[in-house]
C-alpha positions in Angstrom: -23.4 4.9 33.0 -22.3 8.0 31.0 -22.0 8.1 27.2 -18.2 8.1 27.6 -18.3 5.0 29.8 -20.5 3.1 27.4 -18.2 4.1 24.5 -15.0 3.0 26.4 -16.7 -0.3 27.4 -17.7 -0.9 23.8 -14.2 -0.2 22.4 -12.6 -2.6 24.9 -15.3 -5.2 24.0 -14.5 -5.1 20.3 -10.7 -4.6 20.5 -8.7 -7.1 22.6 -5.8 -6.0 24.6 -7.1 -2.8 26.0 -8.6 -2.0 29.4 -11.3 0.6 30.1 -9.0 2.6 32.3 -6.4 2.9 29.5 -8.8 4.8 27.2 -9.1 8.4 28.2 -11.7 10.8 26.7 -9.2 12.6 24.6 -7.1 9.7 23.3 -7.1 9.6 19.4 -8.8 6.2 19.1 -8.1 5.7 15.4 -4.6 7.3 15.3 -3.5 5.4 18.4 -4.7 2.1 16.9 -7.4 1.5 19.5 -9.8 0.7 16.6 -9.3 -0.3 13.0 -11.6 0.2 10.0 -13.8 -2.8 10.8 -14.2 -1.7 14.4 -15.2 1.9 13.3 -18.1 0.3 11.4 -19.0 -1.6 14.6 -18.7 1.6 16.6 -21.0 3.5 14.3 -23.6 0.7 14.5 -23.3 0.7 18.3 -23.7 4.5 18.5 -26.8 4.5 16.3 -28.4 1.6 18.2 -27.4 2.5 21.8 -28.0 6.2 21.6 -30.8 6.3 19.0 -29.0 8.7 16.6 -28.4 8.6 12.8 -24.8 8.7 11.6 -24.5 9.7 8.0 -21.4 9.2 5.8 -20.6 12.9 6.1 -20.5 12.5 9.9 -17.6 10.0 9.7 -14.8 12.5 10.3 -12.2 12.8 13.0 -14.1 15.8 14.5 -17.0 13.5 15.3 -15.3 10.1 15.8 -11.6 10.9 16.6 -11.9 10.3 20.4 -14.4 9.2 23.0 -15.0 12.9 23.9 -15.7 13.7 20.2 -18.1 10.9 19.8 -19.9 11.7 23.1 -20.2 15.4 21.9 -21.6 14.2 18.6 -24.1 11.9 20.3 -25.2 14.7 22.6 -25.6 17.2 19.7 -27.7 14.7 17.7 -29.9 13.8 20.7 -30.5 17.5 21.4 -31.5 18.0 17.7 -33.8 15.0 17.9 -35.4 16.2 21.2 -36.6 19.5 19.6 -40.2 19.6 18.5 -40.9 19.6 14.7 -41.5 23.3 13.8 -44.1 22.4 11.1 
C-alpha cells in the first residue's frame, strides 16, 4: 500500500462520511473540511508512527499537510533525510 493509500484510509477512518475514493491526492483536506483540528492532531500522530518520521511544530503548514500529496511528499523527504548516513 502506498503512502497516499495509507493516508486516505486513515482520513476515512477518523472522519465519518467520506469514502477512500472521494479523497484525491490534491484535495485540500483542511480547507474542504475533510479533517478538523482534532483530526489533524490524530493525523500527525499517525504520520509519525506509521512512517517513522518526526513532525515539528514548524512542519505543520499547508505546504506539508494541505493535501494527501503534500503529506506524502513531506513523509518521503523526511524518510530520505533519515536514510542518509550520519556525516560525523
